[in-house]
C-alpha positions, 0 to 999 in steps of 0.5 A: 852343047855344054853352053845350051845346057848351062842356059837352059838351067839358068832359065829353069832357075829364074822361072821355076825358082829351082836351084842349079844344084838341084838341077845338077844332082837330077842330071847325075841321078838320070845318068846313073839311072840310064847306066842301070837300064843299060848295064843291068846294075849301076852300083859302081857307077859315078857321075861328075859334073863341072858346075862352071862349065857343064862338063861332065864324066860318067865312069864305072869303078871296076876291080882289077882281076886275073879272071872276069866273072862279072864284066860290069864290076870287074876288068882283066889286068891286061885291059886295066893296064890300057887305063893305068899303066901299073894296074895290078890284081886288086886295084880299082880303076875308072873306066869311062862310060860313053853315054852316047852308046846308051839305048833309046829306052835307057835315054827316055828313062833318064829323061823322065828322071829329070822331068820328074825332079823338076816337077817335084822341086817346082811343086815344092818351090810353089808350096814353100812360097805359099805356105809363107804366105798363109794367114796373110793376104794375097792378090789374085784373079777370079779364073772360073767357077768350079760348081759354086766354088771360085778358082783364083789365080794367085800367079804360080798356083791356083787357090779355091774360094769355096762357097762358104767363104765367099761373101753372100752379097759379092758377085765376083766374075772372071777376070776380077781382081781380089784380095783374099785371106790365105787360110791353109796351104796343103801339100798333095801329090798334084801340088799345093792346095790352097784354100782362101777366104773373102769372109774371114775377120783377119781379112780386115786386119791384114787390109788395115796393116797394108793401108795403115803404117801405124798398124803395120809398125805396131804403133796402133794395135787392132785388138778385136774384130767383129765382122758380118761379111758384106754388110759391117765390121767393127774393129776396136783399136789402141795406141801404144803412143799417147801422141798417136790417135788410133781412130784417126790413124785408121781412118786417115785424112778425109777418110782415105785409109778406111775408104780404101779398105771399104772399097776393096770389101765392095762397100762393107761398112766399117766402124772403128772404135777405141779400145778400153781395158774397162769393159764398161767404156769398151761397151760404150764405145762399141755401141757407136754411133749410139750414145749411151746413158750408162753401162752396168757391166759384170766381168765375171758373168760377161754380161752387161746392161745398157741404157740409152736415150729413148730416141737412141734405142733403134740406133743402138740396136740397129737394123735386125739387131746388127749393131748390138749383135757386133758390139756383143761379139766385139767385147765378148759380153752379152748385152741387154739394151734398154731405153730410159723409159724401159729402164724405169720399170726394169730391175737392174737397169736403174742407177739407184739399185746400185747404191748401198742403204747409206746411198753410197755408190758401190764402186766397180759395179757400173760405168756411166756413159757420156750422153750427148744429144744427136750423133755422128752425121756420117751415119745415116738416120735409122728409118721407122721400119728399123726401130726394134722395142726390145733387143736380144744380141745373142 
């Protein structure tokens, strides 16, 4: 019996991640509870369990008296001397209790105490496991729909992917394997309540940390992320090592690294740009793949005026203003974009507005971009229907 008990405790420890010591304590508590149910009180009951052999002893400490008034707490001198030969009034002796003598109700209550403790410890172990994964990415399997929400099986617990945290263009089905960002882990009487997301910008950061060694070890930092889930994401990266190209590290050979993340996000496009402390250069980079003639940035007002070649206006703005909108979120600047033709007649968009009366350039008020004809072939041409005359990224 003791061997079987030890094997059962070992299995519980492995499967439920509950320590044997906790289980021993649960058994001790259950035996004390059984004594209380059997005798009516158990203030003087002690339980000892050998952690190596699982041998246990249950006994009551009773005071030796000449006349017994409470048989639960007291014992006569004559009975005490059967246990301890030289016992006398005033001594305390240990009287063994036979657990086999407990009634059915007392035994059932003891069993319930053990089961309750196991459930509590199991919930606590699961909570601690997933609480440590809060703000990180975990892999799960889509289980079922709960209304418009999805239940995700994470292995030892189920997570809730609410409608608001689902990508609208994604159509997840039961048994699909997905990576999700753990938003919050709450402790409840029924166990941990885990909320996850597929739309959070930090999901992209964690995926890059998993895929790109340089990001994981801190050589390359992701300084900012702007995301429209299911459509496009822009990230700004910076290298702490001058010999490491941050964009190249994130893209990988032949795009292997970024493509793995794009596949995980079901085709969501990802633009990776170089971070720059100079807001003018950062804004120029953020409007990629469009080329920029110059940027006029006001760091105090967090506004910027951008001039692009006439042929690049629609590309800079993007379909339905998406490129400019993501650039604004990424940089924290309100960006106004005009073509060279439009800029000629717009105050504040002409370079001559930033020279003093003597023709000297007033430093710090604008940053000139590097204009090159054409753009990266990795991006599709913008169709005529996507062309927008004016922009307002906000």
